[in-house]
Each structure stands twice: as structure tokens, then as C-alpha cells.
C-alpha beads as a LAMMPS data file, in Angstrom:
LAMMPS data file: protein, C-alpha beads

90 atoms
89 bonds

1 atom types
1 bond types

-500.0 500.0 xlo xhi
-500.0 500.0 ylo yhi
-500.0 500.0 zlo zhi

Masses

1 110.0

Atoms # bond

1 1 1 -7.109 3.325 23.296
2 1 1 -5.338 0.104 22.427
3 1 1 -2.359 -0.154 20.097
4 1 1 -4.432 -1.951 17.452
5 1 1 -6.835 0.990 17.281
6 1 1 -3.957 3.480 16.979
7 1 1 -2.360 1.369 14.266
8 1 1 -5.668 1.296 12.372
9 1 1 -5.735 5.106 12.312
10 1 1 -2.342 5.029 10.572
11 1 1 -3.477 2.264 8.228
12 1 1 -6.591 4.233 7.251
13 1 1 -4.404 7.252 6.442
14 1 1 -2.059 5.104 4.335
15 1 1 -4.996 3.635 2.418
16 1 1 -6.367 7.114 1.693
17 1 1 -2.963 8.160 0.352
18 1 1 -2.793 5.069 -1.853
19 1 1 -6.210 5.743 -3.369
20 1 1 -5.906 9.508 -3.772
21 1 1 -2.225 10.055 -4.530
22 1 1 -1.174 6.793 -6.175
23 1 1 -4.361 5.832 -8.022
24 1 1 -5.014 2.492 -6.331
25 1 1 -8.646 1.399 -6.273
26 1 1 -10.406 -0.655 -3.624
27 1 1 -10.627 -3.691 -5.873
28 1 1 -6.870 -3.878 -6.462
29 1 1 -6.152 -3.224 -2.787
30 1 1 -8.563 -5.995 -1.824
31 1 1 -6.686 -8.367 -4.119
32 1 1 -3.341 -7.351 -2.635
33 1 1 -4.671 -7.825 0.904
34 1 1 -6.561 -11.012 0.033
35 1 1 -9.881 -9.633 1.238
36 1 1 -13.034 -8.269 -0.363
37 1 1 -12.896 -4.714 -1.680
38 1 1 -15.889 -3.824 0.526
39 1 1 -13.772 -4.516 3.620
40 1 1 -11.172 -2.011 2.429
41 1 1 -13.712 0.568 1.221
42 1 1 -15.765 0.458 4.423
43 1 1 -12.655 0.635 6.584
44 1 1 -11.433 3.741 4.746
45 1 1 -14.784 5.528 4.497
46 1 1 -16.441 4.663 7.804
47 1 1 -14.356 6.199 10.565
48 1 1 -15.833 3.990 13.282
49 1 1 -15.212 0.749 11.345
50 1 1 -12.521 -1.498 12.779
51 1 1 -10.933 -4.566 11.263
52 1 1 -11.150 -8.089 12.593
53 1 1 -7.817 -9.739 13.416
54 1 1 -7.491 -11.595 10.102
55 1 1 -8.124 -8.507 7.960
56 1 1 -6.006 -6.366 10.262
57 1 1 -2.995 -8.644 9.833
58 1 1 -3.375 -9.084 6.068
59 1 1 -3.833 -5.355 5.415
60 1 1 -0.962 -4.434 7.735
61 1 1 1.392 -6.850 5.940
62 1 1 0.146 -5.710 2.546
63 1 1 0.695 -2.040 3.385
64 1 1 4.249 -2.821 4.429
65 1 1 4.906 -4.589 1.097
66 1 1 3.343 -1.725 -0.898
67 1 1 5.355 0.860 1.040
68 1 1 8.573 -1.002 0.253
69 1 1 7.691 -1.321 -3.448
70 1 1 6.741 2.368 -3.740
71 1 1 10.057 3.359 -2.167
72 1 1 11.921 1.160 -4.666
73 1 1 9.888 2.599 -7.553
74 1 1 10.582 6.185 -6.485
75 1 1 14.321 5.461 -6.263
76 1 1 14.353 3.705 -9.655
77 1 1 16.633 5.446 -12.130
78 1 1 15.152 3.900 -15.244
79 1 1 17.010 3.351 -18.473
80 1 1 18.961 6.604 -18.120
81 1 1 21.444 4.907 -15.824
82 1 1 21.903 2.120 -18.407
83 1 1 22.681 4.608 -21.185
84 1 1 25.292 6.390 -19.044
85 1 1 27.348 3.238 -18.540
86 1 1 30.206 2.665 -20.871
87 1 1 29.324 0.346 -23.685
88 1 1 31.696 -2.582 -24.124
89 1 1 33.950 -2.434 -27.169
90 1 1 33.429 -5.137 -29.724

Bonds

1 1 1 2
2 1 2 3
3 1 3 4
4 1 4 5
5 1 5 6
6 1 6 7
7 1 7 8
8 1 8 9
9 1 9 10
10 1 10 11
11 1 11 12
12 1 12 13
13 1 13 14
14 1 14 15
15 1 15 16
16 1 16 17
17 1 17 18
18 1 18 19
19 1 19 20
20 1 20 21
21 1 21 22
22 1 22 23
23 1 23 24
24 1 24 25
25 1 25 26
26 1 26 27
27 1 27 28
28 1 28 29
29 1 29 30
30 1 30 31
31 1 31 32
32 1 32 33
33 1 33 34
34 1 34 35
35 1 35 36
36 1 36 37
37 1 37 38
38 1 38 39
39 1 39 40
40 1 40 41
41 1 41 42
42 1 42 43
43 1 43 44
44 1 44 45
45 1 45 46
46 1 46 47
47 1 47 48
48 1 48 49
49 1 49 50
50 1 50 51
51 1 51 52
52 1 52 53
53 1 53 54
54 1 54 55
55 1 55 56
56 1 56 57
57 1 57 58
58 1 58 59
59 1 59 60
60 1 60 61
61 1 61 62
62 1 62 63
63 1 63 64
64 1 64 65
65 1 65 66
66 1 66 67
67 1 67 68
68 1 68 69
69 1 69 70
70 1 70 71
71 1 71 72
72 1 72 73
73 1 73 74
74 1 74 75
75 1 75 76
76 1 76 77
77 1 77 78
78 1 78 79
79 1 79 80
80 1 80 81
81 1 81 82
82 1 82 83
83 1 83 84
84 1 84 85
85 1 85 86
86 1 86 87
87 1 87 88
88 1 88 89
89 1 89 90
């Protein structure tokens, strides 16, 4: 098995997590990856489907960006941290 095929197994798992656990749909993922939603849907649902080089690269880069943004969102403290700061005296 080549590295690209192994990487696609991981990518497929990540895409399943995004759709099931985070509520992404194939249309929005296709927009993020700059490819048609059918490419994403078929890749996730057809185990033997592989990506061509262009889609492979765009989805791989997109997954990295999404992963980074999800991590930032999960670490986000919200407005609670703003309210806990001392307010300046006027």
C-alpha cells in the first residue's frame, strides 16, 4: 500500500467525524475543499473510491485548516473571560 492510500484512509475517517459529530454536510465540505459535493460524498461512502491528485491535495489542505479551526473553537473561552477582567475605572 502506498502512503497516499494510507493517508486517504485517515482522511475518510476525518470526514466521517466532521459529518457525524460536527454537523458538516457534503455541500459545505465541497465548498471548503473547492470541489463538488459528490466527490466528497462518494469518497466517504464508497470504500474503494480514491481521490485524484488535485482533489487529494485540496481535501488534505482543507482538513488541516478545519482541524486547526476546530481546535481553536474548542479552546475558546467566550465572553466569560472578558467579564472576569477588571473593568477600567472612569
